[in-house]
C-alpha positions in Angstrom: -19.8 10.7 7.4 -22.1 8.0 8.6 -24.3 8.5 5.6 -21.4 7.7 3.4 -20.9 4.4 5.2 -24.6 3.7 5.0 -24.5 4.3 1.3 -21.4 2.1 1.0 -23.0 -0.8 2.7 -26.2 -0.4 0.7 -24.0 -0.5 -2.7 -24.8 3.1 -3.5 -21.3 4.0 -3.7 -18.9 3.3 -6.4 -16.6 1.2 -4.4 -13.6 1.2 -6.7 -13.5 4.9 -7.0 -13.9 5.1 -3.2 -11.0 3.0 -2.9 -8.6 5.5 -4.4 -8.4 7.8 -1.4 -8.2 4.7 0.7 -5.4 3.2 -1.1 -3.5 6.6 -0.6 -4.3 6.7 2.9 -2.9 3.0 3.6 0.7 3.8 2.8 0.6 7.1 4.6 -0.5 5.2 7.7 2.8 3.0 7.3 4.8 6.1 7.0 3.1 7.8 10.1 3.8 4.6 12.0 7.3 4.5 11.2 7.8 8.2 12.1 6.1 7.3 15.5 8.6 4.4 15.9 11.6 6.7 14.9 10.4 9.4 17.4 9.5 7.0 20.3 12.7 4.9 20.0 15.0 7.9 19.1 16.1 6.2 15.9 19.0 8.3 14.7 17.8 10.8 17.3 14.5 10.8 16.2 12.6 11.5 12.9 14.1 14.3 10.9 11.1 16.0 9.1 13.4 18.7 7.5 14.8 16.2 5.1 13.1 12.8 5.6 14.5 11.3 2.4 17.9 11.8 3.8 17.0 10.3 7.2 16.0 7.2 5.3 19.1 7.3 3.0 21.2 7.3 6.1 19.5 4.2 7.5 20.0 2.6 4.1 23.6 3.7 3.9 24.2 2.1 7.4 22.8 -1.2 6.3 24.7 -1.0 2.9 27.9 -0.5 4.8 27.3 -3.9 6.5 26.4 -2.4 9.8 23.7 -4.3 11.8 20.5 -2.3 12.1 18.6 -2.4 15.4 15.1 -3.9 15.2 13.5 -0.4 15.4 15.7 0.8 12.6 14.7 -2.0 10.5 11.0 -1.3 11.2 11.3 2.3 10.2 12.9 1.2 6.9 10.1 -1.4 6.4 7.5 1.2 7.1 9.2 3.7 4.6 9.5 0.9 2.0 5.7 0.1 2.6 4.9 3.8 2.0 6.9 3.9 -1.1 5.4 0.9 -2.7 2.0 2.0 -1.9 2.5 5.3 -3.6 4.1 3.6 -6.6 1.4 1.1 -7.0 -1.4 3.5 -6.5 -1.2 4.9 -10.2 -1.5 1.5 -11.6 -4.7 0.8 -9.4 -6.2 4.1 -10.4 -5.4 3.4 -14.1 -7.3 0.1 -13.7 -10.1 1.6 -12.0 -10.5 4.2 -14.8 -10.1 1.7 -17.6 -12.7 -0.6 -15.9 -15.2 2.2 -16.0 -14.3 3.2 -19.5 -14.8 -0.4 -20.6 -18.2 -0.3 -18.7 -17.3 -3.4 -16.6 -20.2 -4.3 -14.3 -20.1 -2.6 -10.9 -20.4 -6.0 -9.3 -17.3 -7.1 -11.1 -15.4 -3.9 -10.3 -16.6 -4.2 -6.6 -15.2 -7.8 -6.3 -11.8 -6.7 -7.8 -11.7 -3.7 -5.4 -12.4 -5.9 -2.3 -9.6 -8.2 -3.2 -7.3 -5.4 -3.9 -8.0 -3.3 -1.0 -8.1 -6.4 1.6 -4.8 -7.7 0.1 -3.2 -4.4 0.4 -4.2 -4.1 3.9 -2.6 -7.6 4.7 0.4 -6.6 2.6 1.0 -3.6 4.7 0.5 -5.5 8.0 2.9 -8.1 6.8 5.5 -5.5 5.6 5.5 -3.9 8.9 5.4 -7.1 11.0 7.6 -9.6 9.3 11.2 -8.9 10.0 12.8 -12.2 8.8 13.9 -13.1 5.3 11.8 -16.4 5.6 8.6 -14.7 6.6 9.1 -11.8 4.1 8.0 -14.3 1.3 4.6 -14.4 2.8 4.4 -10.4 2.1 5.7 -11.2 -1.5 2.9 -13.8 -1.8 0.2 -11.4 -0.7 1.7 -8.7 -3.1 1.0 -10.9 -6.1 -2.5 -11.2 -4.9 -2.8 -7.4 -4.8 -1.8 -7.1 -8.4 -4.2 -9.6 -9.7 -7.3 -7.4 -9.7 -5.6 -4.7 -11.8 -4.3 -7.1 -14.2 -7.6 -8.7 -14.5 -9.4 -5.3 -15.3 -6.6 -4.5 -17.7 -7.2 -7.6 -19.5 -11.0 -7.3 -19.4 -10.7 -3.7 -20.7 -8.3 -4.6 -23.5 -10.8 -7.0 -24.7 -13.8 -4.5 -24.8 -11.9 -1.3 -25.6 -10.7 -2.3 -29.3 
């Protein structure tokens, strides 16, 4: 594993392709974190792994009925929403990476787009989990807009080249 990181630092690794498993791992971390919170704080009696979507649906239903959620319940829901967003967004990023290489965009350009995307996604997950108020949630939305820029830029560049 250390040779991988040495290669990464030396520019001998395709950074954007290497970002694909990482961008799958990041939302999984949000998921695992929220499971830990649910277990530790016995949210709804603790995480129900037999049917995790029903567990989340029950929390969402509680909120939809106008009942006040505890801080821990809110955190669990934010963690699950962060996970869902990450998995939904992953296919778009993967398509951008593939199109970037089909269009033969320079590696340095793809590396820049990748760094912006991955760093912004990391900040995005942190904000998703840590910002519990509506006012502060707009920071998360702003960072999300930054996370979509690299994919849009790659799609636009590829569209001009792949005619």
